[in-house]
C-alpha atoms as one frame of an Amber mdcrd trajectory, in Angstrom:
protein
 -43.979  96.443-127.697 -41.065  96.335-125.114 -40.573  95.799-121.526 -37.811
  96.610-119.026 -35.285  93.845-117.924 -32.929  94.221-115.236 -30.406  91.521
-114.499 -28.797  91.853-111.110 -25.897  89.818-109.462 -25.249  89.923-105.752
 -22.769  92.667-106.139 -23.791  94.752-109.336 -26.168  95.557-112.095 -25.257
  93.199-114.967 -27.816  94.337-117.595 -30.543  97.033-117.845 -32.682  98.006
-120.769 -35.849  97.665-122.823 -36.282  94.254-124.539 -38.774  92.337-126.777
 -38.429  89.051-124.886 -36.597  87.472-122.062 -36.027  83.564-121.938 -35.377
  82.256-118.401 -34.141  78.965-117.038 -37.140  78.514-114.705 -37.273  75.698
-112.110 -40.132  73.991-114.135 -38.172  74.566-117.465 -37.316  77.253-119.799
 -39.836  80.122-120.160 -40.283  82.910-122.708 -41.484  86.225-121.152 -43.140
  88.676-123.410 -44.533  92.234-122.571 -47.710  92.244-120.592 -46.880  88.742
-119.070 -48.921  87.766-116.033 -47.206  88.383-112.560 -44.859  85.517-111.767
 -42.085  84.734-109.197 -39.955  81.773-109.889 -36.625  80.181-108.899 -33.878
  79.819-111.552 -31.912  76.992-112.186 -28.354  76.763-113.705 -28.494  77.886
-117.312 -28.718  80.969-119.627 -30.751  84.080-119.577 -31.362  85.107-123.182
 -32.354  88.734-123.739 -33.554  89.758-127.335 -33.795  93.283-128.466 -34.428
  94.406-131.835 -33.283  90.921-133.379 -30.066  90.951-131.319 -29.651  88.420
-128.644 -27.348  88.663-125.517 -26.819  85.661-123.369 -26.108  85.628-119.543
 -25.037  82.573-117.569 -26.937  82.192-114.300 -26.388  79.757-111.457 -29.625
  79.980-109.699 -31.623  82.972-108.190 -35.076  84.260-108.375 -36.860  86.052
-111.178 -39.818  88.433-110.595 -42.079  89.110-113.660 -44.389  92.107-113.867
 -46.422  93.194-116.789 -43.858  95.753-117.928 -40.497  94.520-116.054 -38.497
  91.413-115.437 -35.994  91.409-112.735
């Protein structure tokens, strides 16, 4: 099962695609988001966003921001 992931900077779309899991550096600690996760809104701290798709992992550096999680999309 997959979910949509959109990583957006202040001036462009950095990543968009269907993924198996997203790992975020949330304000309260690192959190893994799987498909059908409960809705969530969190601030992000400095760290790495890890996106896994079919066994391959991509890593993006983040210096803060906001993440919105819905059952079928993470933005």
